N, CA, C and O of each residue as an XYZ file, in Angstrom:
660
protein
N     166.181    -69.119   -114.695
C     166.113    -70.567   -114.507
C     164.881    -70.723   -115.502
O     163.870    -70.124   -115.134
N     164.792    -71.415   -116.683
C     163.597    -71.891   -117.368
C     163.020    -72.677   -116.718
O     163.663    -73.483   -116.046
N     161.727    -72.679   -116.722
C     160.583    -73.803   -116.113
C     159.667    -74.058   -117.344
O     158.745    -73.323   -117.698
N     159.989    -74.998   -117.829
C     159.023    -75.306   -119.002
C     158.183    -76.589   -118.725
O     158.552    -77.665   -118.254
N     156.609    -76.066   -119.264
C     155.731    -77.316   -119.251
C     156.050    -78.149   -120.692
O     156.356    -77.670   -121.784
N     155.890    -79.418   -120.348
C     156.148    -80.390   -121.831
C     155.140    -81.130   -121.638
O     154.909    -81.809   -120.637
N     154.244    -80.979   -122.985
C     153.079    -81.619   -122.937
C     152.794    -81.959   -124.177
O     153.337    -81.351   -125.100
N     151.810    -83.086   -124.444
C     151.136    -83.125   -125.963
C     149.569    -83.392   -125.347
O     149.171    -83.976   -124.339
N     148.788    -82.579   -126.599
C     147.635    -82.434   -125.860
C     146.726    -82.049   -127.304
O     147.035    -81.215   -128.155
N     145.560    -82.906   -127.278
C     144.471    -82.693   -128.271
C     144.080    -81.384   -128.708
O     144.769    -80.488   -128.221
N     143.104    -80.994   -129.547
C     142.828    -79.677   -130.060
C     141.993    -79.216   -128.858
O     142.058    -78.061   -128.437
N     141.158    -80.218   -128.287
C     140.611    -79.768   -127.217
C     141.318    -80.087   -125.335
O     140.808    -80.307   -124.237
N     142.611    -79.945   -125.842
C     143.611    -80.037   -124.649
C     143.491    -81.134   -123.744
O     143.893    -81.088   -122.581
N     142.911    -82.174   -124.300
C     142.847    -83.607   -123.923
C     144.039    -84.087   -123.648
O     144.846    -84.082   -124.578
N     144.398    -84.529   -122.558
C     145.909    -84.946   -122.303
C     145.939    -86.808   -122.731
O     146.640    -87.470   -123.496
N     144.661    -87.189   -121.679
C     144.863    -88.986   -121.857
C     143.678    -89.173   -120.874
O     143.382    -88.183   -120.205
N     143.058    -90.153   -120.721
C     142.153    -91.021   -120.238
C     142.599    -92.430   -119.019
O     143.301    -93.342   -119.456
N     142.328    -92.453   -118.173
C     142.638    -93.567   -117.144
C     144.111    -93.978   -117.058
O     144.608    -95.103   -117.022
N     144.751    -92.603   -117.030
C     146.419    -92.519   -116.985
C     146.920    -92.965   -118.257
O     148.085    -93.359   -118.305
N     146.320    -92.961   -119.134
C     147.025    -93.414   -120.356
C     146.865    -92.238   -121.563
O     145.888    -91.489   -121.558
N     147.838    -92.153   -122.517
C     147.696    -91.344   -123.640
C     146.595    -91.931   -124.536
O     146.241    -93.109   -124.498
N     146.097    -91.002   -125.333
C     144.850    -91.606   -126.305
C     145.636    -91.411   -127.523
O     144.908    -91.166   -128.485
N     146.842    -91.438   -127.787
C     147.759    -91.301   -129.090
C     148.780    -92.309   -129.019
O     148.928    -92.912   -127.956
N     149.399    -92.535   -129.868
C     150.935    -92.862   -130.257
C     151.421    -92.146   -131.162
O     150.898    -92.224   -132.274
N     152.729    -91.104   -130.928
C     153.274    -90.619   -131.709
C     154.721    -90.596   -131.068
O     155.159    -89.886   -130.162
N     155.490    -91.850   -132.008
C     156.614    -91.846   -131.832
C     157.687    -90.837   -132.027
O     158.678    -90.879   -131.299
N     157.554    -89.841   -133.046
C     158.445    -88.615   -132.956
C     158.297    -87.638   -131.940
O     159.225    -86.860   -131.721
N     156.986    -87.572   -131.139
C     156.644    -86.963   -130.029
C     157.495    -87.498   -128.819
O     158.179    -86.760   -128.110
N     157.395    -88.706   -128.677
C     158.381    -89.361   -127.469
C     159.970    -89.102   -127.904
O     160.852    -88.984   -127.052
N     160.160    -89.047   -128.980
C     161.706    -88.731   -128.833
C     161.931    -87.344   -128.827
O     163.065    -86.956   -128.547
N     160.845    -86.342   -129.148
C     161.109    -84.871   -128.847
C     160.964    -84.693   -127.220
O     161.520    -83.726   -126.700
N     160.299    -85.522   -126.495
C     159.865    -85.172   -125.329
C     161.359    -85.735   -124.522
O     161.847    -85.087   -123.596
N     161.926    -86.924   -124.992
C     163.414    -87.207   -124.471
C     164.158    -86.102   -124.599
O     164.557    -85.495   -123.606
N     164.382    -85.783   -125.624
C     165.241    -84.601   -126.064
C     165.484    -83.463   -125.160
O     166.505    -83.010   -124.642
N     163.930    -83.056   -125.119
C     163.879    -81.592   -124.383
C     164.147    -81.967   -122.711
O     164.873    -81.271   -122.001
N     163.571    -82.945   -122.324
C     163.947    -83.296   -120.919
C     164.884    -83.902   -120.536
O     165.027    -83.954   -119.315
N     166.061    -84.717   -121.559
C     167.076    -85.251   -120.904
C     168.143    -84.836   -120.157
O     168.985    -84.323   -120.894
N     168.545    -84.841   -118.717
C     169.535    -84.251   -118.170
C     168.998    -83.216   -117.536
O     169.692    -82.580   -116.742
N     167.907    -82.930   -117.735
C     166.662    -81.790   -116.505
C     166.238    -82.516   -115.811
O     166.146    -83.719   -116.056
N     165.692    -81.689   -114.255
C     164.849    -82.501   -113.407
C     163.499    -82.388   -114.210
O     163.259    -81.518   -115.048
N     162.685    -83.367   -113.836
C     161.513    -83.134   -114.154
C     160.358    -83.584   -113.119
O     160.472    -84.657   -112.527
N     159.270    -82.761   -112.919
C     158.390    -82.403   -111.927
C     157.168    -83.285   -112.746
O     156.902    -83.095   -113.933
N     156.497    -84.260   -111.896
C     155.294    -84.762   -112.235
C     154.510    -85.380   -111.191
O     155.147    -85.735   -110.200
N     153.285    -85.582   -111.200
C     152.286    -85.822   -110.023
C     152.431    -87.367   -109.897
O     152.781    -88.173   -110.759
N     152.073    -87.570   -108.606
C     152.012    -88.903   -108.484
C     151.351    -89.881   -109.130
O     151.747    -91.045   -109.187
N     150.399    -89.484   -109.601
C     149.604    -90.396   -110.564
C     150.233    -90.901   -112.071
O     150.264    -92.061   -112.482
N     150.737    -89.642   -112.789
C     151.470    -89.576   -113.696
C     152.863    -90.491   -113.517
O     153.211    -91.256   -114.416
N     153.398    -90.389   -112.651
C     154.568    -91.088   -112.401
C     154.154    -92.704   -111.956
O     155.067    -93.510   -112.135
N     152.969    -93.214   -111.438
C     153.001    -94.558   -111.466
C     152.241    -94.746   -112.865
O     151.708    -95.854   -112.919
N     152.102    -94.188   -113.683
C     151.824    -94.843   -115.134
C     153.178    -95.477   -115.717
O     153.121    -96.477   -116.432
N     154.507    -94.812   -115.360
C     155.503    -95.133   -116.038
C     156.029    -96.632   -115.092
O     155.720    -97.092   -113.992
N     156.863    -97.000   -116.071
C     157.482    -98.276   -115.813
C     158.605    -98.386   -114.544
O     158.898    -99.141   -113.617
N     159.033    -97.081   -115.165
C     160.309    -96.814   -114.029
C     160.551    -95.289   -114.041
O     159.997    -94.503   -114.809
N     161.584    -94.932   -112.946
C     161.632    -93.409   -113.508
C     162.385    -92.977   -114.562
O     163.402    -93.554   -114.945
N     161.894    -91.906   -115.087
C     162.427    -91.528   -116.314
C     163.843    -91.553   -116.339
O     164.306    -90.612   -115.694
N     164.874    -92.441   -116.956
C     166.308    -92.101   -116.869
C     167.154    -91.190   -117.300
O     166.907    -90.853   -118.457
N     168.025    -90.678   -116.836
C     168.822    -89.583   -117.119
C     168.354    -88.264   -116.581
O     169.036    -87.258   -116.775
N     167.222    -88.215   -115.912
C     166.670    -87.186   -115.544
C     166.195    -87.362   -113.806
O     165.730    -88.393   -113.320
N     166.446    -86.118   -113.100
C     166.344    -86.408   -111.836
C     164.685    -86.364   -111.879
O     164.154    -85.340   -112.309
N     163.837    -87.519   -111.414
C     162.434    -87.391   -111.204
C     162.096    -86.864   -109.999
O     162.708    -87.338   -109.042
N     161.095    -85.807   -109.719
C     160.429    -85.007   -108.819
C     158.806    -85.257   -108.452
O     158.053    -84.730   -109.271
N     158.397    -85.706   -107.768
C     156.904    -86.585   -107.565
C     156.338    -85.542   -106.489
O     156.866    -85.250   -105.416
N     155.058    -85.012   -107.061
C     154.365    -84.261   -105.975
C     153.365    -85.036   -105.802
O     152.642    -85.594   -106.627
N     153.360    -85.044   -104.345
C     151.946    -86.194   -103.772
C     151.879    -85.299   -102.444
O     152.849    -84.751   -101.920
N     150.428    -85.249   -101.957
C     149.957    -84.786   -100.714
C     150.403    -86.022    -99.588
O     150.632    -85.737    -98.412
N     150.477    -87.192   -100.025
C     150.953    -88.409    -99.206
C     152.184    -88.053    -98.330
O     153.235    -88.411    -98.862
N     152.352    -87.358    -96.959
C     153.465    -87.641    -96.797
C     154.475    -88.651    -96.504
O     155.628    -88.313    -96.237
N     154.042    -90.095    -96.545
C     154.714    -91.044    -96.670
C     155.068    -91.550    -97.732
O     155.642    -92.638    -97.736
N     154.854    -91.004    -98.635
C     155.084    -91.608   -100.039
C     156.499    -91.817   -100.364
O     157.368    -91.015   -100.023
N     156.758    -93.014   -101.098
C     158.435    -93.205   -101.230
C     158.328    -93.690   -102.850
O     157.391    -94.261   -103.408
N     159.505    -93.296   -103.344
C     159.740    -93.910   -104.893
C     161.240    -93.879   -104.722
O     161.836    -92.926   -104.220
N     161.860    -95.066   -105.206
C     163.217    -95.265   -105.404
C     163.577    -94.557   -106.310
O     162.914    -94.490   -107.345
N     165.008    -93.681   -106.087
C     165.731    -93.167   -107.005
C     164.764    -91.569   -107.286
O     165.159    -90.736   -108.102
N     163.727    -91.415   -106.612
C     163.194    -90.192   -106.802
C     162.990    -89.251   -105.676
O     163.045    -89.580   -104.491
N     162.725    -87.938   -106.166
C     162.379    -86.876   -104.785
C     161.111    -86.860   -104.803
O     160.376    -87.070   -105.768
N     160.817    -86.595   -103.669
C     159.240    -86.163   -103.494
C     159.213    -84.721   -102.723
O     159.998    -84.177   -101.946
N     158.098    -84.391   -103.225
C     157.792    -83.087   -102.614
C     156.333    -82.938   -102.779
O     155.681    -83.405   -103.714
N     155.816    -82.152   -101.654
C     154.189    -82.072   -101.346
C     153.579    -80.616   -101.883
O     152.429    -80.266   -101.616
N     154.357    -79.941   -102.553
C     153.398    -78.735   -103.310
C     154.588    -78.112   -104.239
O     155.771    -78.025   -103.912
N     154.050    -77.733   -105.368
C     154.555    -77.144   -106.783
C     155.858    -76.205   -106.293
O     156.942    -76.218   -106.876
N     155.581    -75.468   -105.228
C     156.959    -74.775   -104.852
C     157.833    -75.582   -104.320
O     158.928    -75.406   -104.855
N     157.854    -76.395   -103.503
C     158.637    -77.353   -103.004
C     159.505    -77.924   -104.137
O     160.734    -77.985   -104.156
N     158.665    -78.319   -105.047
C     159.492    -79.444   -106.261
C     160.071    -78.336   -106.901
O     161.207    -78.679   -107.227
N     159.875    -77.286   -107.212
C     160.577    -75.958   -108.047
C     161.985    -76.077   -107.185
O     163.036    -76.391   -107.743
N     161.910    -75.829   -105.939
C     163.083    -75.642   -104.946
C     163.891    -76.507   -105.060
O     165.065    -76.180   -105.233
N     163.549    -77.787   -105.004
C     164.341    -79.174   -105.058
C     165.144    -79.338   -106.519
O     166.316    -79.686   -106.663
N     164.201    -78.997   -107.537
C     164.847    -79.215   -108.881
C     165.730    -78.287   -109.069
O     166.721    -78.684   -109.680
N     165.736    -76.810   -108.661
C     166.731    -76.171   -108.806
C     168.043    -76.734   -108.138
O     169.017    -76.648   -108.885
N     168.303    -77.315   -106.850
C     169.023    -77.826   -106.219
C     169.905    -78.763   -107.315
O     171.111    -78.853   -107.543
N     168.732    -79.404   -107.869
C     169.658    -80.802   -108.478
C     169.977    -80.509   -109.911
O     170.690    -81.300   -110.528
N     169.437    -79.280   -110.572
C     169.674    -78.905   -111.773
C     171.215    -78.963   -112.419
O     172.115    -78.232   -112.004
N     171.370    -79.825   -113.371
C     172.819    -79.307   -114.139
C     172.806    -78.270   -114.946
O     173.725    -77.465   -115.092
N     171.664    -78.271   -115.536
C     171.453    -76.674   -116.546
C     170.669    -75.811   -116.134
O     170.425    -75.600   -114.946
N     170.246    -75.288   -116.980
C     169.213    -73.996   -116.636
C     167.666    -74.164   -116.722
O     166.799    -73.297   -116.838
N     167.568    -75.412   -116.641
C     165.835    -75.857   -117.136
C     165.172    -76.963   -116.196
O     165.769    -77.988   -115.868
N     164.116    -76.704   -115.871
C     163.593    -77.596   -114.952
C     162.154    -78.093   -115.821
O     161.542    -77.129   -116.280
N     161.527    -79.460   -116.113
C     160.551    -79.230   -116.636
C     159.417    -80.026   -116.003
O     159.671    -81.096   -115.450
N     158.471    -79.661   -116.047
C     157.027    -80.048   -115.487
C     156.562    -81.032   -116.640
O     156.772    -80.707   -117.808
N     155.915    -82.266   -116.326
C     155.845    -83.279   -117.168
C     154.143    -83.729   -117.367
O     153.592    -84.302   -118.307
N     153.597    -83.213   -116.083
C     152.131    -83.790   -116.168
C     151.884    -84.176   -114.410
O     152.665    -84.100   -113.461
N     150.461    -84.604   -114.498
C     149.367    -84.598   -115.321
C     148.948    -83.240   -115.458
O     149.669    -82.270   -115.225
N     147.315    -83.184   -115.986
C     146.428    -82.077   -115.650
C     146.607    -81.408   -115.116
O     146.913    -80.296   -115.545
N     146.483    -81.824   -113.350
C     146.450    -80.780   -112.336
C     147.934    -80.084   -112.043
O     148.116    -78.890   -111.803
N     148.992    -81.170   -112.127
C     150.079    -80.405   -112.220
C     150.487    -79.043   -113.344
O     151.081    -78.006   -113.049
N     150.083    -79.354   -114.348
C     150.290    -78.317   -115.603
C     149.409    -77.197   -114.932
O     150.011    -76.148   -114.704
N     148.194    -77.245   -114.608
C     147.211    -76.339   -114.092
C     148.204    -75.513   -113.134
O     148.489    -74.370   -113.495
N     148.677    -75.941   -112.103
C     149.386    -75.592   -111.093
C     150.366    -74.977   -111.410
O     150.587    -73.920   -110.820
N     151.275    -75.438   -112.447
C     152.522    -74.860   -112.947
C     152.659    -73.603   -113.899
O     153.624    -72.951   -114.297
N     151.392    -73.539   -114.085
C     151.084    -72.366   -115.243
C     151.871    -71.132   -114.884
O     152.776    -70.545   -115.477
N     151.286    -70.920   -113.785
C     151.806    -69.493   -113.324
C     153.542    -69.545   -113.233
O     154.267    -68.584   -113.490
N     153.879    -70.527   -112.924
C     155.664    -70.509   -112.564
C     156.044    -70.798   -113.833
O     157.178    -70.331   -113.938
N     155.748    -71.275   -114.790
C     156.239    -71.618   -115.901
C     156.664    -70.198   -117.058
O     155.888    -69.270   -117.288
N     157.888    -70.324   -117.587
C     158.088    -69.241   -118.639
C     158.341    -69.726   -120.028
O     158.813    -69.015   -120.915
N     157.955    -71.138   -120.182
C     158.188    -71.553   -121.519
C     157.098    -73.001   -121.412
O     156.850    -73.726   -120.448
N     156.549    -73.042   -122.997
C     155.903    -74.058   -122.701
C     156.154    -74.765   -124.021
O     156.282    -74.092   -125.044
N     156.231    -76.100   -124.051
C     156.779    -77.145   -125.343
C     155.810    -78.169   -125.421
O     155.941    -79.199   -124.758
N     154.634    -77.937   -126.338
C     153.459    -78.641   -126.534
C     153.293    -79.213   -127.930
O     153.309    -78.493   -128.928
N     153.163    -80.280   -127.962
C     152.871    -80.922   -129.221
C     151.325    -80.993   -129.114
O     150.697    -81.655   -128.287
N     150.732    -80.064   -130.256
C     149.323    -80.161   -130.296
C     148.797    -81.045   -131.301
O     148.851    -80.701   -132.481
N     148.212    -82.326   -130.909
C     147.658    -83.373   -131.902
C     146.388    -82.748   -132.473
O     145.586    -82.140   -131.765
N     146.273    -82.888   -133.509
C     145.118    -82.164   -134.413
C     143.836    -83.267   -134.613
O     143.614    -83.857   -135.670
N     143.179    -83.387   -133.578
C     142.134    -84.279   -133.422
C     141.434    -83.897   -131.710
O     142.011    -83.658   -130.649
N     140.361    -83.959   -131.971
C     139.782    -83.638   -130.882
C     139.427    -84.811   -129.912
O     138.444    -85.430   -130.318
N     139.956    -85.297   -128.730
C     139.734    -86.483   -127.942
C     138.456    -86.382   -126.940
O     138.449    -85.776   -125.868
N     137.468    -87.043   -127.468
C     136.596    -86.223   -126.530
C     136.165    -87.257   -125.254
O     135.256    -87.022   -124.458
N     137.023    -88.441   -125.253
C     136.758    -89.219   -124.176
C     138.154    -88.933   -123.040
O     138.295    -89.597   -122.012
N     138.848    -88.124   -123.353
C     139.673    -87.663   -122.331
C     139.349    -87.235   -120.885
O     138.276    -86.635   -120.820
N     139.870    -87.356   -119.928
C     139.649    -87.178   -118.343
C     140.650    -86.357   -117.776
O     140.587    -85.979   -116.606
N     141.561    -86.065   -118.534
C     142.668    -85.170   -118.074
C     143.035    -84.050   -119.119
O     143.117    -84.310   -120.319
N     143.224    -82.956   -118.672
C     143.275    -81.733   -119.670
C     144.413    -80.669   -119.315
O     144.865    -80.494   -118.183
N     144.834    -79.928   -120.570
C     145.881    -79.314   -120.453
C     145.359    -77.824   -120.377
O     144.506    -77.464   -121.188
N     145.940    -76.777   -119.243
C     145.376    -75.729   -119.283
C     145.138    -74.793   -120.659
O     145.583    -75.206   -121.730
N     144.528    -73.711   -120.596
C     143.967    -72.960   -121.903
C     145.393    -72.128   -121.735
O     145.864    -71.941   -120.613
N     146.104    -71.599   -123.051
C     146.869    -70.771   -123.180
C     146.476    -69.561   -123.615
O     146.048    -69.424   -124.761
N     146.574    -68.521   -122.741
C     146.097    -67.289   -123.153
C     147.026    -66.395   -123.723
O     148.099    -66.099   -123.197
N     146.533    -65.888   -124.997
C     147.453    -65.393   -125.667
C     147.985    -63.993   -125.292
O     148.955    -63.476   -125.847
N     147.431    -63.556   -124.530
C     148.086    -62.045   -123.703
C     148.935    -62.318   -122.807
O     149.508    -61.424   -122.186
N     149.208    -63.902   -122.544
C     150.426    -63.937   -121.581
C     151.299    -64.711   -122.333
O     152.450    -64.630   -121.904
N     151.154    -65.512   -123.409
C     151.930    -66.182   -124.255
C     152.221    -65.941   -125.544
O     151.199    -65.954   -126.230
N     153.288    -65.708   -126.201
C     153.907    -65.681   -127.419
C     154.277    -66.708   -127.852
O     155.163    -67.382   -127.326
N     153.520    -67.082   -129.133
C     154.014    -68.429   -130.045
C     155.344    -68.048   -130.561
O     155.514    -66.993   -131.173
N     156.493    -69.074   -130.270
C     157.945    -68.603   -130.730
C     157.692    -69.326   -132.073
O     157.539    -68.705   -133.125
N     157.660    -70.593   -131.985
C     157.972    -71.536   -133.052
C     156.745    -72.626   -133.328
O     156.076    -73.010   -132.368
N     156.481    -73.094   -134.625
C     155.362    -73.673   -134.921
C     155.916    -74.714   -136.026
O     156.292    -74.219   -137.089
N     155.994    -76.057   -135.872
C     156.392    -77.073   -136.683
C     155.287    -78.042   -137.191
O     154.963    -78.918   -136.390
N     154.706    -78.025   -138.301
C     153.699    -78.954   -138.513
C     154.202    -80.158   -139.078
O     155.026    -80.135   -139.992
N     153.581    -81.623   -138.394
C     154.139    -82.762   -138.838
C     152.634    -83.551   -139.136
O     151.712    -83.764   -138.349
N     152.756    -83.867   -140.473
C     151.593    -84.809   -141.252
C     151.468    -85.922   -140.423
O     152.245    -86.218   -139.515
N     150.173    -86.710   -140.860
C     149.896    -87.966   -140.349
C     150.521    -89.071   -141.366
O     150.277    -88.951   -142.567
N     151.275    -90.082   -140.925
C     151.832    -90.926   -141.772
C     151.581    -92.466   -141.260
O     150.670    -92.693   -140.464
N     152.400    -93.477   -141.734
C     151.962    -94.538   -141.328
C     152.488    -94.861   -139.870
O     152.170    -95.946   -139.384
N     153.460    -93.778   -138.974
C     153.919    -94.368   -138.128
C     152.860    -93.257   -137.042
O     152.940    -93.405   -135.823
N     152.035    -92.324   -137.562
C     151.290    -91.394   -136.611
C     149.798    -91.201   -137.417
O     149.551    -90.769   -138.543
N     148.884    -91.734   -136.294
C     147.539    -91.691   -137.121
C     146.781    -90.034   -137.228
O     145.738    -89.706   -137.794
N     147.714    -89.245   -136.490
C     147.131    -87.703   -136.567
C     148.180    -86.921   -136.960
O     149.381    -87.177   -136.882
N     147.513    -85.724   -137.487
C     148.863    -84.898   -138.019
C     148.891    -84.084   -136.459
O     147.994    -84.170   -135.620
N     150.142    -83.299   -136.326
C     150.306    -82.770   -135.090
C     151.514    -81.889   -135.179
O     152.531    -82.264   -135.762
N     151.391    -80.556   -134.522
C     152.343    -79.326   -134.508
C     153.090    -79.543   -133.312
O     152.570    -80.063   -132.325
N     154.302    -79.167   -133.344
C     155.295    -78.679   -132.284
C     155.321    -76.991   -132.053
O     155.700    -76.085   -132.794
N     154.804    -76.990   -130.825
C     154.435    -75.565   -130.438
C     155.160    -75.048   -129.169
O     154.942    -75.445   -128.024
N     156.252    -73.896   -129.625
C     157.037    -73.382   -128.700
C     156.184    -72.048   -127.892
O     155.982    -71.109   -128.662
N     155.816    -71.899   -126.887
C     155.630    -70.702   -126.297
C     156.599    -70.176   -125.198
O     156.950    -70.872   -124.245
N     156.986    -68.956   -125.393
C     157.078    -67.984   -124.544
C     156.316    -66.867   -123.857
O     155.593    -66.060   -124.440
N     156.603    -66.918   -122.302
C     155.862    -65.900   -121.429
C     156.192    -64.321   -122.095
O     157.293    -63.850   -122.380
N     154.993    -63.771   -122.214
C     155.552    -62.320   -122.508
C     156.005    -61.690   -121.313
O     156.474    -60.553   -121.355
């Protein structure tokens, strides 16, 4: 089973601030949807609560310590191991996607064998959530596609795919 972490982060690994992204990248949103569609997505409660609705076309698995937490049409888990097991039960393909936030990515790193990272070529110094460091001893960069800034994208960015060595 492929366990992918799917994220976008600045050069300093900033993911967002106050539950919001620090950028708007329409092409990255399309890529996120393409990667995750049809796959179970694991996210923390805070990340889930920033969404207007559960992500359509995907089984949403929410990690929370709150034993009484409920979310309509979602699966609740109380630790990452439990979330991964529940994701395996509902997976239609061979991929599970961990989609945030910062604490969940940190917990998910040891379980993951793939990282789909959009690296925004800018330091976001006001971030309060961060993606973990990618150690080149454990990860091999499989592909790197650069996208320059344009009228739709304020910052240039790269789609990076890492595979665990």
